[in-house]
C-alpha positions in Angstrom: 0.0 0.0 0.0 1.1 3.5 -0.8 0.0 6.4 1.4 0.0 10.1 0.4 -0.4 12.7 3.1 -1.2 16.4 3.2 -2.0 18.8 6.0 -3.9 22.1 5.8 -3.8 24.8 8.5 -6.2 27.4 9.8 -4.6 29.4 12.6 -4.1 26.8 15.4 -6.2 24.0 13.8 -5.0 21.5 11.2 -6.8 19.0 9.0 -4.6 16.0 8.0 -5.7 13.8 5.2 -4.2 10.6 3.9 -5.1 8.6 0.9 -4.2 4.9 0.4 -3.8 3.2 -2.9 -2.2 0.0 -4.1 -0.9 0.8 -7.6 1.0 3.8 -8.8 -1.2 4.1 -11.9 -4.6 4.1 -10.3 -6.7 7.3 -10.6 -8.8 7.1 -7.5 -7.8 6.2 -3.9 -8.8 2.9 -2.1 -9.3 4.8 1.2 -9.3 8.4 2.4 -8.7 9.2 6.1 -9.2 12.6 7.8 -8.3 13.9 11.2 -8.6 17.3 12.8 -6.0 18.5 15.3 -6.3 21.5 17.6 -3.6 23.5 19.1 -0.9 22.7 16.5 2.5 24.3 16.8 3.2 27.7 15.2 5.1 27.8 11.9 8.8 28.4 12.4 10.8 29.0 9.2 13.3 26.2 8.8 11.6 24.0 11.4 8.3 23.3 9.5 8.5 19.6 10.7 7.8 20.7 14.2 4.3 21.7 13.1 3.7 19.1 10.4 5.2 15.9 11.8 2.7 15.5 14.7 -0.2 15.8 12.2 1.4 13.2 9.9 2.0 10.8 12.7 -1.6 11.2 13.9 -3.1 10.5 10.4 -0.8 7.5 10.1 -2.6 6.0 13.1 -5.5 5.4 10.7 -3.4 3.1 8.5 -1.7 -0.3 9.2 2.0 0.8 9.2 3.2 -2.7 8.4 1.2 -2.6 5.1 2.7 0.7 3.9 5.5 0.4 1.3 5.9 4.1 0.6 4.7 7.5 2.0 4.4 10.5 -0.2 4.5 13.9 1.4 3.9 17.4 0.1 7.3 18.9 0.6 11.0 17.9 0.7 12.9 15.0 2.2 16.2 17.0 2.1 16.5 20.7 2.2 19.9 21.3 0.8 22.8 19.7 -1.1 24.5 18.8 2.2 21.5 16.6 3.2 19.9 18.8 5.8 16.9 16.8 6.9 13.5 18.1 5.8 10.1 16.8 6.8 10.5 13.6 4.7 13.8 12.6 6.3 12.5 13.4 9.8 9.4 11.3 9.1 11.5 8.4 7.8 13.7 8.5 11.0 10.6 8.7 13.2 9.3 5.5 11.6 12.5 3.7 12.4 13.8 4.0 8.8 11.4 1.3 7.7 9.0 3.1 5.3 10.5 5.0 2.4 9.4 8.6 1.9 9.0 10.6 -1.3 8.7 14.3 -1.2 6.8 16.1 -4.0 7.2 19.8 -4.0 5.9 22.5 -6.4 8.6 25.0 -5.7 12.4 24.7 -5.7 14.1 25.0 -2.4 16.8 27.5 -2.7 19.9 25.4 -2.0 18.9 21.9 -3.1 20.1 20.7 -6.5 22.0 17.5 -5.9 19.4 15.6 -3.9 16.4 16.6 -5.9 15.2 15.6 -9.3 12.9 17.7 -11.5 10.2 16.0 -13.4 7.7 17.4 -15.9 4.3 15.8 -16.3 1.8 16.2 -19.0 2.0 19.4 -21.0 3.1 21.5 -18.0 6.1 23.7 -18.4 6.6 23.7 -14.6 8.4 20.9 -13.0 7.7 19.0 -9.8 10.7 18.6 -7.4 11.1 15.1 -6.2 13.3 14.0 -3.2 13.4 10.7 -1.5 14.8 8.6 1.3 14.8 4.8 1.6 14.1 4.5 -2.1 16.5 5.6 -5.0 15.7 9.0 -6.3 15.3 7.8 -9.9 12.8 5.2 -8.8 10.9 7.7 -6.7 10.7 10.1 -9.7 9.6 7.3 -12.0 6.8 6.4 -9.6 5.5 9.9 -9.5 5.8 10.2 -13.3 3.9 7.0 -13.8 0.9 8.2 -11.7 -2.4 8.7 -13.5 -3.3 12.1 -14.8 -2.5 14.4 -17.6 -1.6 17.4 -15.6 1.5 18.5 -13.6 0.1 17.0 -10.4 -1.0 13.4 -10.5 -4.7 12.7 -10.2 -4.4 11.1 -6.7 -2.4 14.1 -5.4 -4.9 16.5 -6.8 -7.7 14.5 -5.0 -5.6 14.7 -1.8 -5.1 18.4 -2.1 -8.8 19.1 -2.7 -9.8 16.9 0.2 -7.3 18.5 2.6 -8.5 22.0 1.7 -12.2 21.1 1.5 
């Protein structure tokens, strides 16, 4: 099972959503989970994981961890070329380095070129920025490229985004 996770914030409240699916090419999720969390941490530049990680760990309680083969997050695994851990790397470590993480970001992080791979999907001129841990970067990028959908964002990640913000 593959799980993609996103979190949306309104002041001190967060809505975390995960979608579960079994095949990279499917266009609709097998399962959608939602949780609301109150009193989340404030956003601190450079320490986003302090706000987001508790929300991700809470939504993962809805899934059977032993069945998860990969987790996709909205963001970066590594923040720079030196391997400064981002949300994905911190999540990987918090899960005892057992579940690979793929970061999918819409914007380039200023000092990250070596540990990120740009992919272009569909007819978009704008790339997605892929990072990974526990899975080779080329394989992670190929997986995201293979996902259903003709637009920049794969269909499943678009569904996740709409559900999170809805």
